[in-house]
N, CA and C atoms as a LAMMPS dump frame, in Angstrom:
ITEM: TIMESTEP
0
ITEM: NUMBER OF ATOMS
483
ITEM: BOX BOUNDS ff ff ff
-5.0000000000000000e+02 5.0000000000000000e+02
-5.0000000000000000e+02 5.0000000000000000e+02
-5.0000000000000000e+02 5.0000000000000000e+02
ITEM: ATOMS id mol type element x y z
1 1 1 N -13.442 -12.955 -10.029
2 1 2 C -12.19 -12.248 -9.882
3 1 3 C -11.016 -13.195 -9.661
4 2 1 N -11.167 -14.46 -9.901
5 2 2 C -10.124 -15.433 -9.581
6 2 3 C -8.871 -15.275 -10.438
7 3 1 N -8.961 -14.655 -11.613
8 3 2 C -7.79 -14.46 -12.468
9 3 3 C -7.223 -13.051 -12.351
10 4 1 N -7.701 -12.287 -11.38
11 4 2 C -7.251 -10.901 -11.204
12 4 3 C -6.111 -10.875 -10.185
13 5 1 N -5.107 -10.043 -10.464
14 5 2 C -4.014 -9.853 -9.515
15 5 3 C -3.44 -8.456 -9.673
16 6 1 N -2.636 -8.077 -8.699
17 6 2 C -1.95 -6.782 -8.701
18 6 3 C -0.471 -7.027 -8.914
19 7 1 N 0.129 -6.175 -9.723
20 7 2 C 1.571 -6.166 -9.938
21 7 3 C 2.072 -4.786 -9.543
22 8 1 N 3.084 -4.747 -8.674
23 8 2 C 3.68 -3.476 -8.267
24 8 3 C 5.121 -3.471 -8.756
25 9 1 N 5.434 -2.528 -9.614
26 9 2 C 6.76 -2.417 -10.219
27 9 3 C 7.521 -1.316 -9.475
28 10 1 N 8.49 -1.71 -8.65
29 10 2 C 9.247 -0.751 -7.852
30 10 3 C 10.102 0.17 -8.714
31 11 1 N 10.638 -0.323 -9.811
32 11 2 C 11.476 0.513 -10.688
33 11 3 C 10.65 1.599 -11.375
34 12 1 N 9.454 1.25 -11.813
35 12 2 C 8.582 2.21 -12.512
36 12 3 C 7.672 2.993 -11.566
37 13 1 N 7.646 2.583 -10.274
38 13 2 C 6.742 3.212 -9.305
39 13 3 C 5.315 3.174 -9.848
40 14 1 N 4.907 1.948 -10.176
41 14 2 C 3.617 1.753 -10.835
42 14 3 C 2.919 0.525 -10.277
43 15 1 N 1.622 0.617 -10.102
44 15 2 C 0.788 -0.505 -9.697
45 15 3 C -0.142 -0.812 -10.849
46 16 1 N -0.227 -2.099 -11.217
47 16 2 C -1.092 -2.521 -12.316
48 16 3 C -2.085 -3.564 -11.82
49 17 1 N -3.327 -3.426 -12.237
50 17 2 C -4.342 -4.439 -11.978
51 17 3 C -4.501 -5.218 -13.269
52 18 1 N -4.322 -6.533 -13.167
53 18 2 C -4.358 -7.399 -14.342
54 18 3 C -5.438 -8.446 -14.136
55 19 1 N -6.219 -8.684 -15.164
56 19 2 C -7.287 -9.68 -15.119
57 19 3 C -7.194 -10.526 -16.375
58 20 1 N -7 -11.809 -16.197
59 20 2 C -6.866 -12.751 -17.315
60 20 3 C -5.833 -12.247 -18.335
61 21 1 N -4.657 -11.869 -17.823
62 21 2 C -3.532 -11.395 -18.632
63 21 3 C -3.811 -10.092 -19.383
64 22 1 N -4.858 -9.365 -18.985
65 22 2 C -5.21 -8.093 -19.625
66 22 3 C -5.086 -6.972 -18.593
67 23 1 N -4.378 -5.919 -18.975
68 23 2 C -4.227 -4.766 -18.088
69 23 3 C -5.576 -4.072 -17.942
70 24 1 N -6.047 -3.975 -16.69
71 24 2 C -7.33 -3.333 -16.397
72 24 3 C -7.113 -1.868 -16.02
73 25 1 N -6.091 -1.612 -15.196
74 25 2 C -5.873 -0.252 -14.678
75 25 3 C -4.425 -0.111 -14.252
76 26 1 N -3.891 1.076 -14.416
77 26 2 C -2.515 1.399 -14.042
78 26 3 C -2.554 2.632 -13.133
79 27 1 N -1.791 2.604 -12.04
80 27 2 C -1.733 3.724 -11.1
81 27 3 C -0.28 4.068 -10.8
82 28 1 N 0.012 5.343 -10.606
83 28 2 C 1.308 5.771 -10.089
84 28 3 C 1.297 5.553 -8.581
85 29 1 N 2.437 5.121 -8.038
86 29 2 C 2.569 4.889 -6.6
87 29 3 C 3.879 5.49 -6.117
88 30 1 N 4.049 5.459 -4.807
89 30 2 C 5.316 5.825 -4.18
90 30 3 C 5.658 4.729 -3.181
91 31 1 N 6.799 4.078 -3.396
92 31 2 C 7.241 3.008 -2.503
93 31 3 C 8.39 3.525 -1.636
94 32 1 N 9.105 2.647 -0.991
95 32 2 C 10.099 3.045 0.008
96 32 3 C 11.238 3.904 -0.533
97 33 1 N 11.553 4.935 0.232
98 33 2 C 12.715 5.775 -0.08
99 33 3 C 14.011 4.993 0.1
100 34 1 N 13.954 3.85 0.807
101 34 2 C 15.14 3.029 1.06
102 34 3 C 15.273 1.872 0.08
103 35 1 N 14.369 1.802 -0.888
104 35 2 C 14.435 0.773 -1.907
105 35 3 C 13.775 -0.52 -1.48
106 36 1 N 14.037 -1.593 -2.223
107 36 2 C 13.437 -2.882 -1.902
108 36 3 C 14.181 -3.584 -0.775
109 37 1 N 13.441 -4.364 -0.001
110 37 2 C 14.038 -5.157 1.069
111 37 3 C 12.972 -5.731 1.974
112 38 1 N 13.313 -6.784 2.638
113 38 2 C 12.315 -7.524 3.404
114 38 3 C 12.509 -7.469 4.919
115 39 1 N 13.643 -7.086 5.397
116 39 2 C 13.959 -7.135 6.832
117 39 3 C 13.099 -6.203 7.669
118 40 1 N 12.618 -6.704 8.79
119 40 2 C 11.885 -5.882 9.753
120 40 3 C 12.78 -4.734 10.192
121 41 1 N 12.213 -3.535 10.292
122 41 2 C 12.963 -2.365 10.714
123 41 3 C 13.712 -1.66 9.6
124 42 1 N 13.727 -2.229 8.404
125 42 2 C 14.484 -1.641 7.289
126 42 3 C 13.755 -0.474 6.627
127 43 1 N 12.458 -0.394 6.783
128 43 2 C 11.606 0.571 6.095
129 43 3 C 11.699 0.439 4.577
130 44 1 N 12.071 -0.746 4.097
131 44 2 C 12.117 -1.047 2.666
132 44 3 C 10.8 -1.696 2.238
133 45 1 N 10.517 -1.635 0.938
134 45 2 C 9.327 -2.293 0.397
135 45 3 C 9.666 -3.743 0.061
136 46 1 N 8.918 -4.698 0.627
137 46 2 C 9.218 -6.112 0.392
138 46 3 C 8.835 -6.571 -1.02
139 47 1 N 9.67 -7.445 -1.56
140 47 2 C 9.461 -7.993 -2.898
141 47 3 C 8.815 -9.362 -2.83
142 48 1 N 8.419 -9.847 -4.011
143 48 2 C 7.943 -11.212 -4.148
144 48 3 C 6.432 -11.357 -4.155
145 49 1 N 6.016 -12.609 -3.945
146 49 2 C 4.598 -12.969 -3.988
147 49 3 C 3.926 -12.663 -2.656
148 50 1 N 2.8 -11.978 -2.729
149 50 2 C 1.99 -11.623 -1.576
150 50 3 C 0.525 -11.906 -1.878
151 51 1 N -0.3 -11.789 -0.864
152 51 2 C -1.754 -11.784 -1.033
153 51 3 C -2.312 -10.627 -0.203
154 52 1 N -3.522 -10.234 -0.545
155 52 2 C -4.21 -9.237 0.264
156 52 3 C -4.745 -9.945 1.498
157 53 1 N -4.276 -9.534 2.66
158 53 2 C -4.698 -10.126 3.928
159 53 3 C -6.024 -9.547 4.385
160 54 1 N -6.176 -8.211 4.266
161 54 2 C -7.39 -7.554 4.759
162 54 3 C -7.601 -6.241 4.034
163 55 1 N -8.861 -5.836 3.984
164 55 2 C -9.264 -4.546 3.432
165 55 3 C -9.871 -3.74 4.571
166 56 1 N -9.344 -2.556 4.8
167 56 2 C -9.767 -1.738 5.938
168 56 3 C -10.152 -0.346 5.442
169 57 1 N -11.311 0.132 5.88
170 57 2 C -11.718 1.493 5.573
171 57 3 C -12.939 1.617 4.678
172 58 1 N -13.595 0.516 4.386
173 58 2 C -14.795 0.555 3.541
174 58 3 C -15.761 1.633 4.038
175 59 1 N -16.178 2.515 3.131
176 59 2 C -17.162 3.529 3.462
177 59 3 C -16.631 4.784 4.126
178 60 1 N -15.347 4.818 4.471
179 60 2 C -14.784 6.03 5.079
180 60 3 C -14.652 7.127 4.021
181 61 1 N -14.678 8.378 4.439
182 61 2 C -14.512 9.463 3.471
183 61 3 C -13.084 9.511 2.93
184 62 1 N -12.933 10.073 1.744
185 62 2 C -11.593 10.297 1.193
186 62 3 C -10.819 11.171 2.172
187 63 1 N -9.591 10.779 2.449
188 63 2 C -8.763 11.527 3.388
189 63 3 C -8.934 11.127 4.839
190 64 1 N -9.769 10.116 5.109
191 64 2 C -9.939 9.631 6.484
192 64 3 C -8.581 9.211 7.041
193 65 1 N -8.269 9.627 8.253
194 65 2 C -6.981 9.314 8.888
195 65 3 C -7.091 7.997 9.648
196 66 1 N -6.147 7.106 9.389
197 66 2 C -6.12 5.803 10.043
198 66 3 C -4.827 5.671 10.842
199 67 1 N -4.963 5.217 12.077
200 67 2 C -3.813 4.943 12.942
201 67 3 C -4.059 3.581 13.572
202 68 1 N -3.081 2.692 13.481
203 68 2 C -3.266 1.346 14.021
204 68 3 C -4.446 0.634 13.365
205 69 1 N -4.663 0.948 12.08
206 69 2 C -5.738 0.355 11.278
207 69 3 C -7.134 0.763 11.756
208 70 1 N -7.231 1.844 12.49
209 70 2 C -8.506 2.36 12.995
210 70 3 C -8.689 3.805 12.543
211 71 1 N -9.926 4.17 12.213
212 71 2 C -10.274 5.533 11.848
213 71 3 C -10.19 6.406 13.088
214 72 1 N -9.446 7.487 13.008
215 72 2 C -9.266 8.379 14.161
216 72 3 C -10.426 9.356 14.323
217 73 1 N -11.273 9.446 13.322
218 73 2 C -12.337 10.441 13.32
219 73 3 C -11.918 11.711 12.595
220 74 1 N -10.634 11.797 12.235
221 74 2 C -10.112 12.962 11.523
222 74 3 C -10.169 12.72 10.012
223 75 1 N -10.32 13.8 9.271
224 75 2 C -10.159 13.783 7.823
225 75 3 C -9.028 14.75 7.517
226 76 1 N -8.079 14.299 6.706
227 76 2 C -6.856 15.053 6.431
228 76 3 C -7.154 16.469 5.95
229 77 1 N -6.418 17.413 6.503
230 77 2 C -6.445 18.812 6.067
231 77 3 C -5.03 19.364 6.168
232 78 1 N -4.722 20.436 5.453
233 78 2 C -3.407 21.073 5.603
234 78 3 C -3.153 21.511 7.05
235 79 1 N -4.198 21.864 7.774
236 79 2 C -4.041 22.272 9.175
237 79 3 C -3.532 21.112 10.033
238 80 1 N -4.019 19.905 9.759
239 80 2 C -3.522 18.726 10.493
240 80 3 C -2.032 18.523 10.247
241 81 1 N -1.596 18.726 9.015
242 81 2 C -0.175 18.57 8.69
243 81 3 C 0.656 19.6 9.446
244 82 1 N 0.167 20.809 9.511
245 82 2 C 0.905 21.837 10.257
246 82 3 C 0.996 21.483 11.741
247 83 1 N -0.065 20.881 12.271
248 83 2 C -0.079 20.495 13.687
249 83 3 C 0.799 19.273 13.955
250 84 1 N 0.908 18.367 12.967
251 84 2 C 1.694 17.13 13.117
252 84 3 C 2.552 16.905 11.87
253 85 1 N 3.577 17.709 11.663
254 85 2 C 4.351 17.646 10.422
255 85 3 C 5.128 16.342 10.212
256 86 1 N 5.411 15.591 11.258
257 86 2 C 6.203 14.367 11.124
258 86 3 C 5.352 13.101 11.072
259 87 1 N 4.053 13.241 11.084
260 87 2 C 3.155 12.081 11.077
261 87 3 C 3.216 11.371 9.725
262 88 1 N 3.271 10.045 9.748
263 88 2 C 3.22 9.23 8.533
264 88 3 C 1.738 9.024 8.215
265 89 1 N 1.22 9.775 7.268
266 89 2 C -0.217 9.802 6.986
267 89 3 C -0.666 8.556 6.242
268 90 1 N -1.576 7.819 6.86
269 90 2 C -2.224 6.656 6.241
270 90 3 C -3.682 7.058 6.103
271 91 1 N -4.104 7.244 4.855
272 91 2 C -5.397 7.857 4.586
273 91 3 C -6.318 6.984 3.734
274 92 1 N -7.61 7.174 3.903
275 92 2 C -8.702 6.682 3.062
276 92 3 C -8.957 5.175 3.149
277 93 1 N -7.983 4.357 2.77
278 93 2 C -8.144 2.901 2.758
279 93 3 C -6.802 2.244 3.059
280 94 1 N -6.891 1.016 3.602
281 94 2 C -5.705 0.167 3.805
282 94 3 C -5.968 -1.157 3.112
283 95 1 N -5.034 -1.551 2.268
284 95 2 C -5.01 -2.89 1.674
285 95 3 C -3.765 -3.541 2.274
286 96 1 N -3.992 -4.421 3.259
287 96 2 C -2.912 -4.998 4.06
288 96 3 C -2.363 -6.227 3.351
289 97 1 N -1.057 -6.277 3.166
290 97 2 C -0.418 -7.381 2.448
291 97 3 C 0.182 -8.418 3.391
292 98 1 N 0.216 -9.654 2.909
293 98 2 C 0.843 -10.762 3.622
294 98 3 C 1.731 -11.511 2.635
295 99 1 N 2.964 -11.777 3.04
296 99 2 C 3.898 -12.496 2.177
297 99 3 C 3.525 -13.955 2.013
298 100 1 N 3.937 -14.53 0.889
299 100 2 C 3.659 -15.942 0.584
300 100 3 C 4.914 -16.801 0.543
301 101 1 N 6.094 -16.164 0.576
302 101 2 C 7.342 -16.889 0.39
303 101 3 C 8.088 -17.01 1.715
304 102 1 N 7.978 -18.179 2.314
305 102 2 C 8.617 -18.449 3.605
306 102 3 C 10.113 -18.151 3.54
307 103 1 N 10.588 -17.342 4.496
308 103 2 C 11.999 -16.977 4.543
309 103 3 C 12.356 -15.779 3.689
310 104 1 N 11.478 -15.4 2.765
311 104 2 C 11.727 -14.215 1.938
312 104 3 C 10.859 -13.046 2.395
313 105 1 N 9.548 -13.288 2.522
314 105 2 C 8.638 -12.223 2.942
315 105 3 C 7.55 -12.741 3.885
316 106 1 N 7.79 -13.939 4.411
317 106 2 C 6.827 -14.557 5.328
318 106 3 C 7.573 -15.193 6.497
319 107 1 N 7.103 -14.91 7.685
320 107 2 C 7.626 -15.445 8.948
321 107 3 C 8.969 -14.813 9.331
322 108 1 N 9.286 -14.933 10.598
323 108 2 C 10.566 -14.452 11.115
324 108 3 C 10.788 -12.968 10.92
325 109 1 N 12.023 -12.61 10.639
326 109 2 C 12.433 -11.204 10.529
327 109 3 C 12.111 -10.583 9.173
328 110 1 N 11.381 -11.314 8.325
329 110 2 C 11.05 -10.802 6.988
330 110 3 C 9.544 -10.839 6.713
331 111 1 N 8.732 -10.884 7.741
332 111 2 C 7.296 -11.083 7.564
333 111 3 C 6.568 -9.781 7.183
334 112 1 N 6.091 -9.726 5.953
335 112 2 C 5.409 -8.537 5.434
336 112 3 C 4.209 -8.15 6.29
337 113 1 N 3.404 -9.104 6.676
338 113 2 C 2.209 -8.803 7.459
339 113 3 C 2.586 -8.214 8.82
340 114 1 N 3.551 -8.812 9.495
341 114 2 C 3.978 -8.314 10.811
342 114 3 C 4.697 -6.971 10.718
343 115 1 N 5.177 -6.635 9.526
344 115 2 C 5.79 -5.321 9.299
345 115 3 C 4.722 -4.268 9.001
346 116 1 N 3.468 -4.683 8.895
347 116 2 C 2.351 -3.772 8.601
348 116 3 C 2.581 -3.035 7.278
349 117 1 N 2.853 -3.822 6.241
350 117 2 C 3.036 -3.245 4.908
351 117 3 C 1.676 -3.189 4.226
352 118 1 N 1.299 -1.97 3.826
353 118 2 C -0.002 -1.717 3.226
354 118 3 C 0.153 -1.032 1.869
355 119 1 N -0.92 -1.114 1.106
356 119 2 C -1.189 -0.165 0.033
357 119 3 C -2.184 0.796 0.669
358 120 1 N -1.875 2.096 0.685
359 120 2 C -2.764 3.034 1.372
360 120 3 C -2.711 4.409 0.727
361 121 1 N -3.695 5.225 1.077
362 121 2 C -3.743 6.594 0.6
363 121 3 C -2.761 7.469 1.355
364 122 1 N -2.371 8.558 0.71
365 122 2 C -1.457 9.535 1.291
366 122 3 C -1.938 10.918 0.867
367 123 1 N -1.492 11.965 1.525
368 123 2 C -1.944 13.301 1.101
369 123 3 C -1.699 13.52 -0.394
370 124 1 N -2.693 14.102 -1.059
371 124 2 C -2.569 14.326 -2.499
372 124 3 C -1.474 15.322 -2.84
373 125 1 N -0.955 16.012 -1.845
374 125 2 C 0.164 16.933 -2.061
375 125 3 C 1.497 16.191 -2.185
376 126 1 N 1.534 14.914 -1.788
377 126 2 C 2.766 14.115 -1.864
378 126 3 C 3.015 13.671 -3.306
379 127 1 N 4.271 13.597 -3.692
380 127 2 C 4.643 13.182 -5.05
381 127 3 C 4.385 11.697 -5.252
382 128 1 N 3.942 11.363 -6.44
383 128 2 C 3.835 9.971 -6.863
384 128 3 C 4.966 9.721 -7.859
385 129 1 N 5.224 8.465 -8.134
386 129 2 C 6.277 8.034 -9.064
387 129 3 C 7.677 8.32 -8.53
388 130 1 N 7.759 8.668 -7.229
389 130 2 C 9.039 8.933 -6.572
390 130 3 C 9.058 8.114 -5.283
391 131 1 N 10.073 7.268 -5.079
392 131 2 C 10.139 6.493 -3.836
393 131 3 C 10.28 7.42 -2.629
394 132 1 N 9.314 7.338 -1.688
395 132 2 C 9.364 8.251 -0.557
396 132 3 C 8.715 7.7 0.707
397 133 1 N 8.213 6.477 0.673
398 133 2 C 7.47 5.944 1.82
399 133 3 C 8.405 5.328 2.86
400 134 1 N 7.783 4.82 3.917
401 134 2 C 8.496 4.098 4.984
402 134 3 C 8.358 2.593 4.782
403 135 1 N 8.16 2.142 3.548
404 135 2 C 8.038 0.721 3.238
405 135 3 C 6.735 0.359 2.555
406 136 1 N 5.681 1.096 2.855
407 136 2 C 4.375 0.814 2.254
408 136 3 C 4.321 1.315 0.813
409 137 1 N 3.203 1.012 0.154
410 137 2 C 2.928 1.483 -1.197
411 137 3 C 1.883 2.581 -1.063
412 138 1 N 2.279 3.815 -1.316
413 138 2 C 1.385 4.96 -1.178
414 138 3 C 0.716 5.267 -2.511
415 139 1 N -0.549 5.702 -2.42
416 139 2 C -1.321 6.08 -3.603
417 139 3 C -2.094 7.36 -3.324
418 140 1 N -2.514 8.023 -4.372
419 140 2 C -3.449 9.13 -4.242
420 140 3 C -4.738 8.593 -3.62
421 141 1 N -5.434 9.426 -2.869
422 141 2 C -6.644 8.975 -2.176
423 141 3 C -7.717 8.453 -3.129
424 142 1 N -7.994 9.181 -4.19
425 142 2 C -8.988 8.714 -5.163
426 142 3 C -8.58 7.396 -5.799
427 143 1 N -7.284 7.241 -6.053
428 143 2 C -6.785 6.006 -6.67
429 143 3 C -6.919 4.811 -5.731
430 144 1 N -6.562 4.98 -4.451
431 144 2 C -6.646 3.848 -3.523
432 144 3 C -8.112 3.474 -3.277
433 145 1 N -9.005 4.444 -3.288
434 145 2 C -10.435 4.14 -3.144
435 145 3 C -10.923 3.353 -4.363
436 146 1 N -10.484 3.751 -5.548
437 146 2 C -10.842 3.016 -6.767
438 146 3 C -10.278 1.597 -6.729
439 147 1 N -9.008 1.466 -6.363
440 147 2 C -8.379 0.143 -6.291
441 147 3 C -9.087 -0.741 -5.271
442 148 1 N -9.404 -0.188 -4.114
443 148 2 C -10.072 -0.916 -3.025
444 148 3 C -11.335 -1.604 -3.53
445 149 1 N -12.079 -0.927 -4.411
446 149 2 C -13.324 -1.474 -4.951
447 149 3 C -13.086 -2.593 -5.968
448 150 1 N -11.844 -2.741 -6.431
449 150 2 C -11.514 -3.729 -7.468
450 150 3 C -10.901 -5.014 -6.912
451 151 1 N -10.607 -5.04 -5.615
452 151 2 C -9.835 -6.151 -5.051
453 151 3 C -10.615 -6.883 -3.974
454 152 1 N -10.112 -8.07 -3.613
455 152 2 C -10.718 -8.893 -2.568
456 152 3 C -9.619 -9.505 -1.705
457 153 1 N -9.94 -9.842 -0.459
458 153 2 C -8.954 -10.554 0.36
459 153 3 C -8.529 -11.859 -0.332
460 154 1 N -7.25 -12.178 -0.218
461 154 2 C -6.718 -13.381 -0.847
462 154 3 C -6.198 -13.159 -2.256
463 155 1 N -6.484 -12.005 -2.843
464 155 2 C -6.017 -11.718 -4.218
465 155 3 C -4.495 -11.645 -4.239
466 156 1 N -3.867 -12.249 -5.241
467 156 2 C -2.405 -12.194 -5.36
468 156 3 C -1.879 -10.794 -5.668
469 157 1 N -0.726 -10.486 -5.083
470 157 2 C -0.013 -9.233 -5.318
471 157 3 C 1.447 -9.591 -5.549
472 158 1 N 1.972 -9.21 -6.701
473 158 2 C 3.378 -9.468 -7.016
474 158 3 C 4.136 -8.146 -6.934
475 159 1 N 5.197 -8.118 -6.125
476 159 2 C 6.026 -6.922 -6.008
477 159 3 C 7.339 -7.2 -6.724
478 160 1 N 7.563 -6.475 -7.817
479 160 2 C 8.711 -6.682 -8.684
480 160 3 C 9.749 -5.592 -8.486
481 161 1 N 11.036 -5.984 -8.483
482 161 2 C 12.105 -4.982 -8.361
483 161 3 C 12.859 -4.885 -9.664
């Protein structure tokens, strides 16, 4: 998998898996409602070169609820949403990103990893291809589970604006 990488196109709201310059898979995503940006607290999606820092959620059921990168024991249901309508749902899997560009998306007030920027599942009722997240890259649960099986820690991720 050494020639495999992920490309996230913020304008197209699309994530692509590329292997040896060949498109392997394309997914619709939802990135930040506030657009691109790197500053801590901005709730923007950071741009530039990243790597996958960690993979979290292996073996969890689709819709598993994660808080603080830990499984809560809950599996998403419409009833949970009614009980907690303002909760930022992180579901199924977490692919945690770390910036590679010092001063742009790594270290200080622009550190992607310290901002807890993930590729993660979201309720399937949420729209894709429309920017709506709090900075992370949201995917359908089935899609993030499929992507999770295709990636490894250290794999490059390019976020394009």
